N, C-alpha and C positions, 0 to 999 in steps of 0.2 A: 504493500500500500504506500510505503514511504521509501522511494529509492535512495534518498539521501542517507537514510538510517544505515543502509548496508555499508556505505563508504565510511560512516562514523565508526561502525563496529570493526571494520577492517583496520582502521587506524589504531584502535585500542588493542586489537589482537596482535598487531605488530610489536607492541610494547612488551608482550609476554616473552618475546625472543631476546630482548635486550635488558630487561629490568626485572626486579623481584616483584612479582604480582601474583595474587591469588584471589579466588572467589570464596566467600563464606556466606552462604545463604543469599540474602537479598543484594548485598553490596559487593563490589570489587575493590580490592585494596592494593595500593602501590607504595612500596617502601622507597622513600626519597628524602633528601635533606630539604628543609623548608627554604623557599626563595628568599633572597636578600631583600625583596620588596614586601615581605610580610609586615602588615601594619600593627601587629600585636606582639607583646612579650608577656609571658605568663609565669607565675610564681606559686609555689606551694609552701605553706608554713609547715616547718618540720615537725612541730609538736601536735598541733591541732588538725593538720591536713587541709586547712582552709585554702582556697584558691583565689588569687587575685590577678587581674590582667591590666596592663597599661598600654597606651598607644605608643607606637614607634615615634622616633624623633622627626619633627618636621611635617607631620600630617596636618593638612589644612582641614579644619572641622567646621561644618555648617551649624547653623543655629539648632537644628534638630538632632545634633549629636552624631550624624553620619559624616562620611568623608565628603568634603565640598567638591562639586562637579568642576571640571576644568573650566576656567574662565569666570566662575561664579565667586562672589565674595565669601570669605570665611569669617566665622564668628571669632575664632581664635586658632592659633597654631600650636599643636601639641609639642611638648619638649620632653625628652628623656635624658636624664642625667645619671651617670654611673660612676661611682667611686669604688675603691677597694673594699669599702665597708657597707655601702648602701646604694640603693637605686631609687630614684624618684621619677614620677611621671603622672600623666593624666589618666585617671581611672577609667576603665571600660566596664560598664555594667554588664552582668551576665546576659542581659537581654539585647546587647549589641550596640549600645550607644556610648560615645565618648563624652566624658564629663569635663567641664572646666576645672573641677576640683582635682587637686593633686594628692597623691599619697607617697609616703616614703617608707621603704621596706629595708630593714637591716638584713644584710646578706648572711649573717650568722644564724638568723632565725628563719629566713625564707630561701628556698632553693629555686633557682631559675630552671624551669622545665620546658619552656618554649621560647625560642628566639631564632632569628635567621641562622640557617646552617644546621639546626638540630634535626636529627632523623625522626621522621614521623611516618605513620601509615595513612596515606591520602586515600580518602573514600571517593569512589566513583559510583554514582547512583544511576544504574541503567534504566532506560525508559521502559514503559509498558507494564509495570507492576505497581500496585498500590503500596504505599509505605505504612502498612499496618504496624501499630506500636509493638506488637509481639514479634513481628518479623524483624523490625529494626533492632530491637534489643537483642534478639537471638544472634543476628549477624554480627553486631559489635562484640558481643561476648565470645562468640566462636572465633572471631578474628584475633582477639587478644590471646586466647588459648593457643592458636597457631603461632603467633609471634613469640610468645613466651616459651613454647616447647621447641620450635624449629628455627626461629630467626632471632633468638636472643642476642647473638653476637652483633647484629646490626645496630643495636642500641636505641631502637625506637622508644620514645617516651609518650607520644600522644597519637590519637586518631584525629585527623583534620579533614576539613572539606571546605571548598569555596565554590559557591554556585548561586544561580538565580533562585534555586529552590529554597535558599536560606534568606530570602528577602525579609528585612525587619518589618515589612508591612503585613506579612501573613498572620502573625499571632493576633493582630487587632482586626484585620479584615476577614480572616477565616479562622476564628478562634477555636472551632470544634473540628478542624480539618486534621488529617494525618500529618500534614506538613507542620502545623503549629504544635501538635503534640510532640513531634520529634524535636523541634527547636527548644521546647521547654526542658528537655533532658540534657542539653549540652550547653557549653559556654559559647555565646555568640560574640562576634566582632564584625565591624563594618569593613567593606572592601570597596575599591573604586570600580565602577562599571558604567557602561553607556546607558542612556535614558530609555532604551527599548530592550534591555537585557531580558532574555527568556522568551521573547515573542516567537523567535524561530523554532524553539523547542515545543511550544504549546500549539502553534498554528502551522508549523512546517513551512514557513516562508518568512522572509525578513519583513520588518515593519513597513518599510517603504513600498512593499508590494502588496500590502494587506488593505483590502477594502473594508473600512470600518462598518459600512452599511450591510454588507453581505457575509462578513466573517462569522463563523459559527459561535453561538452563545449557549452551547449545551451544558457547560459546567460553570460553577461560580467563579472559578479561576479565570476562565475565558471572559466572562462578563466583566470582572474587575479589571482585567488588563485592557479590554477594549474601552471601558469607561475612562480609564486613566489616559489612554492614548487620545481619546476624543477631547479630553480636557487639557491635553498637552502637559500632563503631570508625569514626572519621570518614574520609571520602574527602577527597582533596586536589586542588588545582589548582596550576599553576605557570606560570612565565614563562620566556622565553628571549630572547637577543639574539645576533646575529652581525654583526660589522662587515662592511660591503660588501666591503672588500678581502680578507676572509678566506673569502668564498664559494668561491673557487677552491681552497681547501684542504679542501673537504668530502670526507670519506672518510679524513682523517688525524687526526681528533679534535684539532683545533688548540688547544683550550682545556684539554684534559684533562692 
């Protein structure tokens, strides 16, 4: 039905020949170091296990707490300061918004678990299946078991994903959806994306080729996207991380 999907799948299949990848239930996982462009650093308090995240240095932040679009004014610019004894930066709420409030974390009490260059298991969410909560939790937990048993030498610390599927809009606009339920179980952070991100995945054509009058409105997601496009409101993408040791807590909203 969708010829472009075959090309997309072939591209992913090629990665299996070059990189460490595996499928565990619903999701596909790829072990790789996090990009230098990662907009978030994460820390775990050694005693309590509490997790906190701060924005990378130089991130332009809009008034809504998301990364400011190119060419648009920023409410403030995040700054990250690291010394041998502590790190300070702009707090990222687990729901994915950057705050103007700053926190300082003493490094003897807080371990840095996510930063550019750290090995993670990147999650790829294949199309065509519903993200039922039970399936998502099972996949994450199974993946962690595989990593700990067979790939421990790679040193992965987190599960991560960056996608239009993690738009910070969904928990509010689709509160009872599978997408929103998944997002409440992980630690969210904002990422930079174009204003029509996700349209080609949902409608199988780029936004500039989409007729807003005749495009399908069968699902709430389609209707929300089309309404935003009609109002010239930007769509968003987002990122998430979950520490390997927290996968067993899936279903309890461990970061909320």
